[in-house]
C-alpha positions in Angstrom: 20.3 -7.8 20.5 22.2 -5.8 17.8 22.5 -7.8 14.5 24.9 -5.8 12.4 27.6 -3.1 13.1 24.9 -0.6 11.8 22.5 -1.9 14.3 25.1 -1.6 17.1 25.5 2.1 16.1 21.8 2.6 16.2 21.6 1.0 19.5 24.4 3.2 20.9 22.7 6.4 19.6 19.3 5.4 20.9 20.9 4.9 24.3 22.7 8.2 24.0 26.0 6.5 24.5 27.6 7.5 21.2 26.2 10.4 19.0 26.2 8.5 15.6 23.6 10.7 14.3 25.0 14.1 15.1 26.1 14.6 11.5 23.9 13.6 8.5 22.3 15.0 5.2 20.3 17.5 7.3 21.3 20.5 5.1 18.4 21.4 2.8 18.7 21.4 -0.9 16.7 24.9 -0.9 16.4 27.4 1.7 15.3 30.3 -0.7 11.9 30.8 -1.6 10.6 29.5 1.7 8.1 30.9 4.1 10.6 30.9 6.8 12.8 33.5 4.9 10.0 35.7 3.7 9.7 39.1 5.7 7.7 40.6 3.1 4.2 42.4 3.8 2.5 40.6 0.8 3.5 37.2 1.7 5.2 36.4 -1.7 7.9 34.2 -0.6 9.2 33.4 -4.1 9.8 37.1 -5.0 11.3 38.1 -1.6 14.0 35.6 -1.6 14.7 34.5 -5.2 17.4 32.0 -6.3 19.4 34.9 -7.7 19.8 36.2 -4.0 20.9 33.0 -2.6 24.6 33.2 -3.4 25.1 36.7 -1.8 22.4 37.0 0.9 22.6 35.3 4.5 19.6 33.0 5.3 17.8 33.7 8.6 16.4 30.3 9.5 18.7 27.7 7.8 21.2 27.0 5.0 21.4 24.9 1.8 24.1 23.3 -0.4 24.4 20.7 -3.1 24.2 17.1 -1.6 25.9 18.5 1.5 25.8 17.7 5.2 25.8 19.5 8.7 25.3 18.6 12.2 21.8 18.1 13.6 21.5 21.8 14.7 22.8 23.0 11.4 25.9 25.0 13.1 28.7 23.8 10.7 27.8 23.0 7.0 29.7 21.3 4.3 29.2 20.8 0.5 31.1 20.8 -2.8 30.9 23.7 -5.3 31.8 23.5 -8.9 32.5 25.5 -11.9 33.1 24.4 -15.5 34.7 27.6 -16.6 31.5 28.6 -18.6 28.6 29.2 -16.1 27.7 32.7 -14.9 27.5 31.5 -11.3 29.3 29.1 -9.1 27.4 25.7 -8.7 26.8 25.7 -5.0 23.2 24.9 -4.9 20.5 23.1 -7.1 18.8 25.5 -9.6 15.1 25.3 -10.1 12.0 27.2 -11.0 10.0 29.2 -8.4 6.2 28.5 -8.1 5.2 31.4 -10.4 8.0 30.4 -13.0 7.1 26.8 -13.5 4.2 25.9 -15.7 3.3 23.1 -13.0 4.7 25.1 -10.0 8.1 25.0 -8.3 10.3 22.4 -10.1 14.1 21.6 -9.6 16.0 21.7 -12.9 19.0 19.5 -12.1 20.1 15.7 -12.3 21.0 14.5 -9.0 20.4 11.1 -7.2 20.4 9.8 -3.8 22.4 6.3 -3.9 23.0 5.0 -0.6 22.8 5.8 3.0 22.7 3.9 6.5 20.3 5.1 9.3 23.2 6.7 11.3 24.6 8.1 8.1 27.8 6.4 8.9 27.9 6.0 5.1 26.2 8.0 2.5 26.6 8.3 -1.4 25.0 10.6 -3.9 25.6 11.7 -7.5 25.4 15.0 -9.3 25.6 15.3 -13.0 27.2 18.6 -14.1 27.3 19.7 -17.6 30.4 21.1 -19.0 28.6 23.4 -21.4 27.2 26.4 -19.9 24.2 25.7 -17.6 21.1 26.9 -19.5 19.5 28.8 -16.7 17.6 31.3 -18.9 16.6 28.8 -21.5 14.9 26.7 -18.7 13.3 29.8 -17.4 12.1 31.0 -20.9 10.8 27.7 -22.3 8.7 26.9 -19.0 7.3 30.4 -19.2 6.1 29.8 -22.8 4.6 26.4 -21.9 0.8 26.2 -20.6 -0.7 24.0 -18.1 -1.4 21.6 -20.8 2.1 21.0 -21.7 4.7 19.0 -19.9 7.3 20.6 -17.8 10.6 21.3 -19.7 13.5 19.7 -17.8 17.3 19.9 -17.9 17.6 16.6 -19.8 15.1 18.0 -22.4 17.6 20.6 -23.4 20.0 18.0 -24.9 22.9 19.2 -22.7 23.6 15.6 -21.7 23.3 14.1 -25.2 26.9 13.8 -26.3 28.6 13.1 -23.0 29.8 16.6 -22.2 29.4 16.4 -18.5 31.0 15.1 -15.4 29.5 12.7 -12.8 30.4 14.0 -9.4 29.9 11.1 -6.9 29.8 12.4 -3.3 30.5 10.0 -0.4 30.7 10.4 3.4 32.0 7.9 5.9 32.3 8.4 9.6 35.5 6.8 11.3 33.7 7.8 14.6 30.6 10.1 15.6 33.0 13.3 15.4 35.3 12.2 12.5 33.8 12.5 9.0 35.5 11.5 5.9 34.6 13.0 2.6 35.3 11.7 -0.9 34.3 13.1 -4.3 34.9 11.1 -7.4 34.7 13.2 -10.5 34.4 11.1 -13.9 34.5 12.8 -17.3 31.8 11.1 -19.5 32.8 12.9 -22.6 35.3 12.4 -25.5 37.2 15.6 -24.8 39.1 16.9 -21.8 37.2 18.5 -19.0 38.4 21.3 -16.9 36.7 21.9 -13.7 37.1 23.9 -10.6 36.2 21.8 -7.3 35.6 23.9 -4.0 35.0 21.8 -0.8 33.7 24.2 1.5 32.6 24.6 4.9 30.6 27.5 6.8 28.9 28.3 9.8 25.1 29.1 9.7 24.5 32.8 10.4 23.2 33.0 13.9 24.9 36.1 14.9 23.8 39.0 12.5 20.1 39.1 13.7 20.5 40.1 17.4 18.1 37.4 18.1 17.8 35.8 21.6 15.7 32.6 21.2 17.4 29.2 21.5 19.9 28.5 18.7 21.2 32.2 18.4 24.9 32.1 19.1 27.7 34.6 19.1 29.8 34.7 15.9 32.0 31.7 15.5 35.4 31.6 13.7 37.5 29.8 11.4 41.2 30.4 10.6 44.2 28.5 9.0 46.6 26.9 11.2 49.3 24.8 10.0 47.6 23.7 6.8 44.4 22.8 8.6 41.3 24.9 9.3 40.5 25.4 12.9 36.9 26.3 13.7 35.5 27.2 16.9 31.8 27.5 17.9 30.2 28.3 21.3 28.1 25.2 21.6 29.7 22.8 18.8 33.1 23.2 20.3 36.5 23.3 18.3 36.8 21.3 15.0 39.6 20.9 12.5 38.9 20.5 8.7 41.3 19.9 5.7 41.4 19.1 2.2 43.8 16.8 0.5 45.7 18.8 -2.2 47.9 15.8 -3.3 51.2 17.4 -2.9 50.1 20.8 -4.5 50.4 23.8 -2.5 47.3 24.2 -0.3 44.8 27.1 -1.5 42.3 28.2 0.8 40.1 31.0 0.6 38.2 32.6 3.5 35.2 34.9 3.6 32.2 35.5 6.0 28.7 34.1 5.7 27.1 37.4 5.6 25.0 39.3 3.0 26.8 41.4 0.4 25.2 44.9 1.0 26.3 46.1 -2.5 23.7 43.5 -3.9 21.1 43.8 -0.9 21.1 47.2 0.7 19.3 47.3 3.9 19.9 43.7 4.9 21.8 43.6 8.2 25.6 42.7 7.7 28.6 43.3 10.0 31.7 42.5 7.9 33.6 43.6 4.9 33.7 40.0 3.2 30.6 38.4 2.0 28.9 35.2 1.4 29.4 35.5 -2.5 33.3 35.9 -2.2 34.3 32.7 -3.9 31.8 33.2 -6.8 33.3 36.8 -7.2 37.0 35.8 -6.9 36.7 32.7 -9.3 34.3 33.7 -11.8 34.4 37.6 -11.7 38.1 37.8 -11.0 37.8 39.9 -8.0 41.0 39.1 -6.0 39.9 41.3 -3.2 36.7 39.4 -2.5 38.4 37.0 0.0 40.0 37.8 3.3 43.8 37.8 2.9 44.0 37.2 6.6 42.8 33.7 6.2 40.0 33.8 8.7 36.2 34.0 8.7 32.9 32.1 9.0 33.2 30.6 5.4 36.1 28.8 3.8 36.7 26.6 0.6 39.7 24.6 -0.5 40.3 25.4 -4.2 41.4 22.7 -6.9 41.5 22.8 -10.5 41.1 19.5 -12.4 41.9 18.5 -15.7 40.4 15.1 -16.7 41.2 13.1 -19.9 38.2 11.5 -21.7 36.9 8.7 -19.4 39.1 9.7 -16.6 38.2 9.6 -12.8 39.9 11.8 -10.2 39.2 11.9 -6.4 39.2 14.9 -4.2 39.3 14.0 -0.4 38.4 16.2 2.7 37.9 15.5 6.4 36.4 17.1 9.6 37.0 16.2 13.0 36.5 17.2 16.7 39.9 18.6 17.8 40.1 15.9 20.3 40.0 13.2 17.6 42.6 14.8 15.2 44.4 12.0 13.2 48.1 11.9 12.8 47.7 11.0 9.2 45.0 12.8 7.7 44.8 11.1 4.1 47.0 8.0 4.7 45.9 4.4 4.1 43.3 4.5 6.8 41.2 7.1 4.9 40.2 4.7 2.0 39.9 1.8 4.5 37.4 3.5 6.3 35.2 4.1 3.3 35.6 0.4 2.4 34.6 -0.5 5.9 31.6 1.7 6.0 30.4 0.5 2.6 30.6 -2.9 3.7 28.6 -2.1 6.9 25.9 -0.7 4.6 25.7 -3.8 2.5 25.8 -5.9 5.7 22.9 -3.7 7.2 20.7 -4.0 4.0 21.4 -7.7 3.5 19.8 -8.1 6.9 16.9 -5.7 6.1 16.0 -7.0 2.6 14.7 -10.5 2.0 17.3 -12.9 0.5 15.2 -13.8 -2.3 14.8 -10.2 -3.7 16.6 -10.2 -7.3 19.0 -7.4 -8.3 16.6 -4.9 -9.7 14.2 -5.3 -6.8 17.0 -4.7 -4.4 18.3 -1.8 -6.5 14.8 0.0 -6.3 14.4 -0.8 -2.6 17.6 0.5 -1.5 17.4 3.7 -3.7 14.0 4.3 -2.0 15.7 3.9 1.5 18.8 6.0 0.3 16.2 8.7 -0.6 14.2 8.5 2.5 17.2 8.9 4.7 18.9 11.7 2.5 15.6 13.6 2.9 16.2 14.4 6.6 16.5 18.1 7.1 17.3 20.5 10.0 14.2 22.6 10.1 14.0 25.7 12.1 11.0 28.0 12.3 10.1 30.0 15.5 6.7 31.6 14.4 6.6 34.4 17.1 10.0 35.5 16.4 9.4 35.3 12.7 6.2 37.5 13.0 7.9 40.1 15.3 11.1 40.4 13.2 14.4 41.2 14.5 15.8 44.1 16.3 17.9 45.4 13.3 15.1 44.9 10.9 12.2 47.4 10.1 9.4 46.6 12.5 6.7 44.5 10.8 3.4 46.1 9.8 0.1 45.2 11.1 -0.6 43.4 7.8 2.2 41.0 8.6 1.3 40.5 12.0 -2.2 39.3 10.9 -0.7 37.4 7.9 0.3 34.0 7.4 0.4 31.6 10.4 -0.2 34.6 13.0 -2.2 32.2 14.8 0.7 29.7 15.5 2.8 31.9 17.8 3.4 28.9 20.0 5.2 26.9 17.3 9.0 26.3 18.0 10.5 24.1 15.3 14.2 23.3 15.5 14.6 19.7 14.9 15.8 17.1 12.1 12.6 16.2 10.3 11.8 13.9 7.6 11.0 16.0 4.5 8.8 15.1 1.4 11.7 16.6 -1.0 14.5 18.7 0.1 14.1 20.9 -2.9 10.5 20.9 -4.0 9.2 20.4 -0.5 11.9 21.6 2.0 9.4 22.0 4.8 7.5 19.2 6.7 4.0 18.1 5.6 2.3 16.3 8.4 0.5 13.7 6.5 3.4 13.0 4.2 5.5 12.3 7.3 3.1 9.9 8.6 3.6 7.6 5.6 7.3 8.2 5.7 7.5 6.4 9.0 6.3 3.2 7.7 9.4 2.5 5.8 11.7 4.4 8.0 10.6 2.1 11.0 12.1 -0.8 9.1 15.5 1.0 9.2 15.4 3.1 12.4 12.2 2.6 14.7 13.7 4.9 17.3 13.8 7.8 14.8 10.4 7.0 13.4 9.0 7.0 16.9 10.5 10.1 17.9 9.3 11.9 14.7 5.7 10.9 15.4 6.0 11.9 18.9 7.5 15.2 17.8 4.4 16.5 16.1 2.3 16.0 19.2 4.5 17.8 21.5 3.1 21.1 22.9 5.5 23.3 20.9 4.1 21.7 17.6 0.6 20.8 18.3 -1.7 23.8 18.7 -3.4 24.4 22.0 -6.7 23.5 20.3 -5.3 20.2 19.3 -4.6 20.7 15.6 -1.3 19.3 14.2 0.6 21.8 12.0 0.2 21.0 8.4 3.0 22.9 6.5 4.7 26.2 6.6 2.6 27.7 3.7 -0.4 27.3 5.9 -0.1 25.7 9.1 -3.9 25.6 9.8 -4.7 23.7 6.6 -6.3 20.5 7.2 -4.6 17.1 6.1 -6.2 13.7 6.3 -5.7 12.5 9.9 -3.3 9.7 9.4 -1.2 10.3 12.3 -2.7 7.8 14.5 -2.4 5.2 11.9 1.1 5.8 11.6 1.7 5.6 15.3 -0.2 2.3 15.5 1.7 0.8 12.5 5.2 1.7 13.9 4.0 0.2 17.2 3.1 -2.9 15.4 6.5 -3.1 13.8 8.1 -2.9 17.3 5.8 -5.7 18.4 6.6 -8.0 15.6 10.2 -7.4 16.4 9.6 -8.8 19.9 10.1 -5.5 21.6 6.5 -3.7 21.8 7.0 -0.2 22.9 3.7 0.3 25.0 5.0 3.5 26.3 5.3 5.1 22.8 1.7 3.8 22.2 0.2 5.2 25.4 2.2 8.7 24.8 0.9 9.0 21.4 -2.7 7.8 22.2 -2.9 10.4 24.8 -2.1 13.4 22.8 -3.9 12.1 19.8 -7.2 12.4 21.9 -6.7 16.0 21.8 -6.3 16.1 18.0 -9.5 13.9 17.6 -11.5 16.3 19.7 -10.3 19.2 17.6 -11.6 17.3 14.6 -15.0 16.5 16.1 -15.4 20.1 17.4 -14.2 22.0 14.2 -14.9 19.8 11.2 -18.5 18.5 12.2 -20.3 21.8 12.2 -23.9 20.2 12.3 -22.9 17.6 15.0 -24.3 14.9 12.6 -21.0 13.1 12.3 -20.7 14.0 8.7 -17.3 16.0 8.3 -16.2 18.8 5.9 -12.4 18.9 6.3 -11.6 21.1 3.3 -9.0 20.0 0.6 -7.6 17.2 2.8 -4.2 17.2 1.1 -6.0 16.1 -2.1 -5.4 19.6 -3.9 -7.5 19.8 -6.9 -9.5 16.4 -6.7 -12.8 18.3 -6.1 -15.3 20.0 -8.2 -14.7 23.2 -6.1 -12.0 24.3 -3.9 -13.1 22.7 -0.8 -11.1 24.8 1.5 -13.3 27.8 0.7 -17.0 28.6 0.9 -19.0 27.0 -1.8 -19.5 29.4 -4.9 -23.3 28.5 -4.9 -23.6 28.9 -1.2 -24.7 25.8 1.0 -22.5 23.4 2.7 -20.5 20.4 1.5 -20.6 17.0 3.1 -17.4 15.2 2.2 -17.4 11.6 1.7 -13.5 11.4 2.2 -13.5 13.7 5.3 -16.2 11.4 7.0 -14.5 8.3 5.9 -11.2 9.5 7.2 -12.8 10.2 10.7 -14.1 6.6 10.7 -10.6 5.5 9.8 -9.2 7.7 12.7 -11.9 6.2 15.1 -11.1 2.6 14.1 -7.2 3.2 14.7 -7.9 4.8 18.2 -10.1 1.7 18.9 -7.4 -0.7 17.9 -4.8 1.4 20.2 -7.2 1.5 23.0 -7.8 -2.3 23.0 -4.2 -3.1 22.7 -3.5 -0.7 25.6 -6.4 -2.2 27.7 -4.7 -5.6 27.8 -2.3 -4.0 30.5 -4.4 -1.1 31.9 -8.1 -1.6 31.9 -8.8 2.0 32.2 -8.4 2.2 28.4 -11.4 -0.1 27.9 -13.6 2.9 28.4 -11.9 4.7 25.7 -12.2 1.6 23.5 -15.9 1.7 24.0 -16.0 5.5 23.2 -14.3 4.9 19.9 -16.5 1.8 19.1 -19.6 3.8 19.5 -18.2 7.0 17.6 -17.2 4.8 14.7 -20.8 3.2 14.6 -22.2 6.8 14.7 -20.0 8.0 11.8 -20.8 4.8 9.8 -24.4 5.3 10.3 -24.3 8.9 9.1 -22.0 8.0 6.2 -24.6 5.2 5.1 -27.9 6.3 6.3 -28.2 10.0 7.2 -31.1 11.7 5.5 -31.9 8.1 4.2 -28.8 7.4 2.1 -25.9 9.4 3.8 -23.1 9.8 1.4 -23.8 6.6 -0.6 -25.3 7.1 -4.1 -27.3 4.2 -4.9 -27.7 5.0 -8.5 -24.0 5.3 -8.9 -23.1 2.6 -6.5 -20.3 4.8 -5.1 -19.8 7.3 -2.3 -19.3 10.9 -3.1 -19.7 14.5 -1.8 -23.2 15.9 -1.3 -23.9 19.6 -1.6 -26.7 20.7 0.7 -28.1 23.8 -0.7 -31.6 25.1 -0.3 -32.9 22.1 1.3 -31.6 20.0 -1.4 -29.1 17.1 -1.1 -27.2 17.2 -4.4 -24.9 14.3 -5.1 -21.6 15.1 -6.8 -21.2 12.0 -8.8 -17.5 12.1 -9.3 -15.7 8.9 -9.3 -12.6 9.6 -7.5 -10.4 8.5 -4.5 -12.9 10.6 -2.4 -15.4 7.8 -2.8 -12.9 4.9 -2.3 -11.6 6.1 1.1 -14.5 4.4 2.8 -12.7 1.2 1.6 -9.9 2.1 3.9 -11.8 1.6 7.2 -11.8 -1.9 8.1 -11.2 -2.7 11.9 -10.3 -6.4 12.9 -11.1 -6.9 16.7 -10.0 -10.3 18.1 -12.3 -12.4 20.0 -9.6 -12.9 22.7 -9.5 -9.1 23.2 -13.1 -8.9 23.7 -13.2 -11.9 26.2 -10.6 -10.1 28.4 -12.6 -6.9 28.7 -16.1 -7.5 30.1 -17.2 -3.9 30.2 -16.3 -3.3 26.7 -17.8 -6.8 25.7 -21.2 -5.7 27.6 -21.4 -2.2 25.7 -20.7 -4.0 22.4 -23.3 -6.5 22.9 -25.9 -3.8 23.9 -25.2 -2.2 20.6 -25.4 -5.3 18.8 -28.9 -5.9 20.2 -30.3 -2.5 20.1 -28.7 -0.9 16.9 -28.8 -4.1 14.6 -30.3 -2.0 11.9 -26.8 -0.5 11.2 -25.9 -3.9 9.7 -27.8 -3.1 6.6 -25.2 -0.7 5.3 -22.0 -1.6 6.9 -20.1 -4.6 8.3 -21.2 -4.3 12.0 -18.9 -6.5 14.2 -19.7 -9.3 11.9 -18.1 -12.7 13.2 -15.9 -14.7 10.8 -16.9 -18.2 10.2 -14.4 -20.6 11.7 -13.5 -24.2 10.5 -15.3 -25.4 13.8 -18.2 -23.1 13.1 -18.1 -21.6 16.5 -19.2 -18.0 16.7 -17.2 -17.3 19.8 -14.0 -19.2 18.8 -11.2 -17.5 20.7 -8.9 -17.3 17.7 -11.6 -15.6 15.5 -12.0 -12.0 14.5 -14.7 -9.6 14.0 -15.0 -7.0 11.3 -16.1 -3.4 11.5 -16.1 -1.4 8.2 -18.1 1.4 6.6 -19.2 -0.4 3.6 -21.5 -3.5 3.9 -20.3 -6.7 1.8 -22.6 -5.7 -0.8 -21.3 -2.1 -1.1 -17.7 -3.4 -0.9 -18.2 -5.5 -3.8 -19.8 -2.8 -5.8 -17.0 -0.4 -5.0 -14.3 -3.0 -5.9 -16.0 -3.7 -9.2 -15.5 -0.1 -10.1 -12.0 0.2 -8.7 -10.8 -2.9 -10.4 -12.1 -1.8 -13.9 -9.4 -0.8 -16.3 -11.9 1.6 -17.8 -12.1 3.3 -14.6 -9.5 3.1 -11.8 -7.4 0.2 -12.6 -4.2 1.2 -14.5 -1.2 -1.0 -15.5 0.6 0.7 -12.5 -1.9 0.9 -9.9 -5.2 2.8 -8.8 -5.8 6.2 -10.4 -6.9 9.0 -8.3 -9.9 9.8 -10.8 -11.7 7.3 -12.9 -10.8 7.2 -16.6 -14.1 7.2 -17.6 -14.2 11.0 -16.8 -12.0 11.4 -20.0 -15.0 10.8 -22.2 -17.6 11.5 -19.6 -16.5 14.6 -17.6 -18.5 15.4 -14.5 -20.3 18.9 -15.1 -21.7 20.9 -12.3 -24.1 23.6 -13.7 -26.3 25.4 -11.2 -27.3 28.9 -10.6 -24.7 30.3 -13.0 -21.9 28.4 -11.6 -20.5 25.9 -14.1 -17.6 23.7 -13.2 -16.0 20.5 -14.9 -13.9 17.5 -13.8 -12.2 15.6 -16.5 -9.7 12.8 -16.3 -6.3 14.2 -16.7 -3.5 11.4 -16.4 -0.5 13.6 -16.3 0.2 17.1 -15.0 -2.5 19.2 -13.7 -4.5 21.4 -16.2 -6.0 23.3 -13.1 -4.6 26.2 -11.1 -6.6 25.2 -8.0 -3.8 25.1 -5.4 -1.4 26.6 -7.6 -1.4 23.8 -10.4 1.8 22.1 -8.9 0.1 18.6 -8.2 -2.6 16.8 -9.7 -5.2 14.4 -8.2 -7.4 14.1 -11.4 -6.0 11.0 -12.7 -2.4 10.2 -11.9 -1.3 7.5 -9.4 -0.4 8.3 -5.9 1.4 5.9 -3.5 -0.2 6.9 -0.1 -3.8 6.0 -0.9 -2.7 3.0 -3.0 -0.9 1.8 0.1 -3.9 2.1 2.3 -6.0 0.4 -0.3 -3.8 -2.5 -0.3 -3.5 -2.7 3.4 -7.2 -2.7 3.7 -7.7 -5.4 1.2 -5.4 -7.7 3.2 -7.5 -6.9 6.4 -10.7 -7.8 4.6 -9.1 -10.9 3.5 -8.2 -11.9 6.9 -11.8 -11.8 7.7 -13.4 -13.1 4.7 -10.7 -15.6 3.5 -11.5 -17.3 0.2 -15.4 -16.9 0.9 -15.0 -13.4 -1.0 -13.6 -13.4 -4.4 -14.0 -10.8 -7.2 -13.0 -10.5 -10.8 -9.6 -8.8 -11.1 -9.6 -7.0 -13.6 -13.3 -6.5 -13.7 -14.8 -8.3 -16.8 -11.7 -10.5 -17.2 -13.3 -13.8 -15.8 -10.3 -14.1 -13.5 -11.5 -14.4 -9.9 -9.2 -13.7 -7.0 -9.5 -13.4 -3.4 -8.8 -10.0 -1.7 -5.2 -10.9 -0.7 -4.4 -11.7 -4.2 -6.0 -8.5 -5.4 -3.7 -6.8 -2.9 -0.8 -8.5 -4.2 -1.6 -7.5 -7.8 -2.1 -3.9 -6.9 1.2 -4.1 -5.1 3.1 -5.7 -8.0 1.6 -3.0 -10.5 2.8 -0.2 -8.5 6.4 -1.6 -8.3 6.5 -2.0 -11.9 6.8 1.9 -12.3 10.6 1.6 -11.3 11.6 -1.9 -12.7 13.0 -2.1 -16.0 10.9 -3.9 -18.7 12.3 -6.2 -21.5 13.7 -3.3 -23.3 15.4 -1.9 -20.3 13.0 0.9 -19.8 11.6 2.0 -16.5 8.2 3.6 -16.9 8.9 6.1 -14.2 11.5 7.6 -16.6 8.8 8.5 -19.1 10.7 7.2 -22.2 13.9 9.0 -21.7 16.5 7.2 -23.8 19.6 8.0 -21.7 18.1 6.0 -18.7 17.7 3.0 -20.9 20.8 3.3 -23.1 23.6 4.9 -21.2 25.6 2.7 -18.7 26.1 5.5 -16.2 22.2 6.3 -16.2 20.8 2.9 -16.4 20.7 2.0 -12.8 19.4 5.5 -11.5 15.9 5.5 -10.3 13.8 8.8 -9.3 10.9 8.2 -6.9 8.4 11.0 -8.0 5.7 12.5 -6.2 2.8 10.6 -8.5 2.7 9.0 -11.8 1.0 9.4 -15.1 -2.3 7.2 -14.9 -1.8 5.8 -18.5 2.0 5.5 -19.0 3.6 5.4 -15.4 5.8 8.6 -16.1 7.1 10.2 -13.0 5.5 13.5 -12.2 5.6 16.4 -9.8 8.5 16.4 -7.2 11.2 14.1 -8.8 12.9 13.2 -5.4 9.7 12.7 -3.2 11.1 9.6 -1.5 9.1 10.1 1.4 5.8 8.4 0.8 6.9 7.0 -2.5 9.6 5.2 -0.5 6.6 2.8 0.4 7.8 0.9 -2.7 10.5 -0.5 -0.5 7.8 -1.9 1.8 5.8 -3.2 -1.2 8.9 -5.0 -2.6 9.7 -6.6 0.6 6.1 -7.9 1.0 6.2 -9.4 -2.5 9.6 -11.1 -1.6 8.2 -12.6 1.6 5.0 -13.6 -0.1 6.8 -15.2 -3.0 9.0 -17.1 -0.5 6.0 -18.5 1.3 3.5 -19.0 -1.6 5.3 -18.5 -4.8 4.7 -15.8 -7.2 1.8 -13.5 -6.7 -1.3 -13.7 -9.0 -0.5 -12.3 -12.5 3.3 -11.8 -12.1 5.2 -12.1 -15.3 9.2 -12.0 -15.2 11.2 -11.0 -18.2 14.8 -11.6 -19.1 17.7 -10.7 -16.7 15.3 -9.5 -13.9 13.3 -7.4 -16.3 9.4 -7.4 -15.8 6.6 -7.3 -18.2 3.7 -4.8 -17.8 0.3 -6.5 -17.2 -1.3 -7.3 -20.6 -4.6 -5.4 -20.7 -6.5 -3.3 -23.2 -6.2 0.3 -22.2 -9.1 2.6 -22.9 -9.0 5.3 -25.6 -8.4 8.8 -24.3 -9.3 12.0 -26.1 
């Protein structure tokens, strides 16, 4: 039963009765510099389509804009453009450095914030801070070019351009009166002490699908826009007829028209058909070329033009509206306009009041709601038809053989044309399969139907490779990411079950397709057939001694602790899914037996192959082994690679076993005939019950890679503040490697891994992310989830010092709570008002219009908590919302979690601990 007005809209959308999700923030923040737009022979996407081309060159596969929106097929787009009278170009899109330009890879150089959104996007709000001085494009390029890998990135805020308030806040809001009537409001606030002069251009345009002479799905004839009675009348072959208008507040309406086509004077050789071009508004407003726009007032791109003059502290509104011609209002900007915004904002508050626990304080609510807003704003229309992209278009030069055998040539079946959850719509405006799996955990709290459909999508035959591989990301579709898709499917299913509406059809659909992916892993990533896996870099970029996606520089073969543990993790999840499905269909019991036995085989190899498997008894830790010249050489690096085995617990309910006699018989055979496995792993161990009955129907059994003794040894290292435990969560590399780097020196090959808490100092995988010290949310989340599973089995019988050496013993649920609490501290203001994620920037602490702005970064400094990498990666970092909700519910049941310390006015205090010294 629907619970709020927004839940009612979600229900109507899910039942395809009203298309409330037809319009949304599906417009990318960056289309230039992507693989999709790269038609070069040398596969240099950044050089082929740079930022300087974006204003004047039509895109082939998508569009971008500044905090804009479009329909779910990206046919008609909208965003605001700005000009402060000083910039050399119109501000239509966010600026940033390409991969080669940034000293740590691609990097957006703007200040923008996703503030609010409902799941149907019936209400959305975002903020852009626009400097009134000339935007320092060249300064940002030059300074970052000067800096090395050992230097931090140089950001827009570092230029001092915001220091004296010489900027305007541009707050964009969207509210839907109906699925096909979208109201748009911009509130511009002058934050300085001087008058601000600003041009604002609300603009609509059609995505160019007609220039290329393409024939695949989504290619349409040229649409049209024209002025009719002070309204813009738009016609599209599949979208239909739409009306758009800008409120000029009694001033004479001023609309400019042009075509969304390439300017051939800037880009000779690129197909174009018209005489007016994409950069017309820039040329007319900034260059002063009055001939740039179409005097006949028609085209495929249009802008309303307003000149604002704002006194110090003044706020002015700009209003616009777009609707299906069948829903044209009588009064476009009357009293109803603001009433709709008030109603939809109220609906958003009502929805989140229902979703978020009632006992969350103001700062926790702000952080959780910001996380959800970023997650919802990061949906994007994504279009990439690989075979057509490889073959090129009829009016382009034919591709060379180099291109035909280049990037992604073996993925010709792939046909992407969907709205997809992105890691970051500027730095990662393309899906990443393992990122998306984590996105779905918090997204399922808001819109379980969308979460389920996203997970199903990646298993469909036009996504999944015929060999069973799941596409990784557009730069290399065949790269191997951790196999977390099954885990995401299982967790989303469990959320539907907890809500009282278990979607078993979803579980069965995904299970069947996951069987293909699992088989691909077994056949492709276990070359020796010993159940020890070598999966490549596994999404962890530079964590290893070597680039694990390439042959070893010494020769030989690498057996990976994380790849092998991930496969046990995969097996365990498939086992849980099969047992759940077997409750209604006994045929799945055989699959449960298959995954049970496969889990045991992997666990045995992990712990005992060649005597010790991938466990290093001397170090008390799992690690990769290099097999070379009949030697098995442990690479004794203390990193997340050796902690992934922690994330493999499987809890099997006694009542499930009792209902499946075939599975029970097979399990008991293994318990009797493979009892030696229990020396190294938790092997279907039975929990002690209050009654002391081994077969208590309410009991559980534990299956996990590490034995109880090995689990304890791993946790002692993980919870050591001189190793993994930071004030803000678990580091990706032990801090002991700061003073004791791991050095590999053999046969003339010398490599070193040193703890680097912040930005990467390695070019491995481009140097644009770092797993050699910082804190990452996805693995932290899996560790926390696993600790809670262990606690459900062990209860209070298993306790451990937390932190190691503190004398304070905690059960594993308390350890999980403490890790969760530390991670949330990244975004909460301390007693001075500083949020660690902001890295000491005074503006975020002191300025009223910055104080409540929170950025959810890609990863975080292992010492200070400063946010690093993609500043808007509110995909997997949105897991903080899940953690905050867990904390609130736990607090409501049991009181504050272990070690919590509340400061004044909702501020929090960082845990007191003595940090190690770093060179």
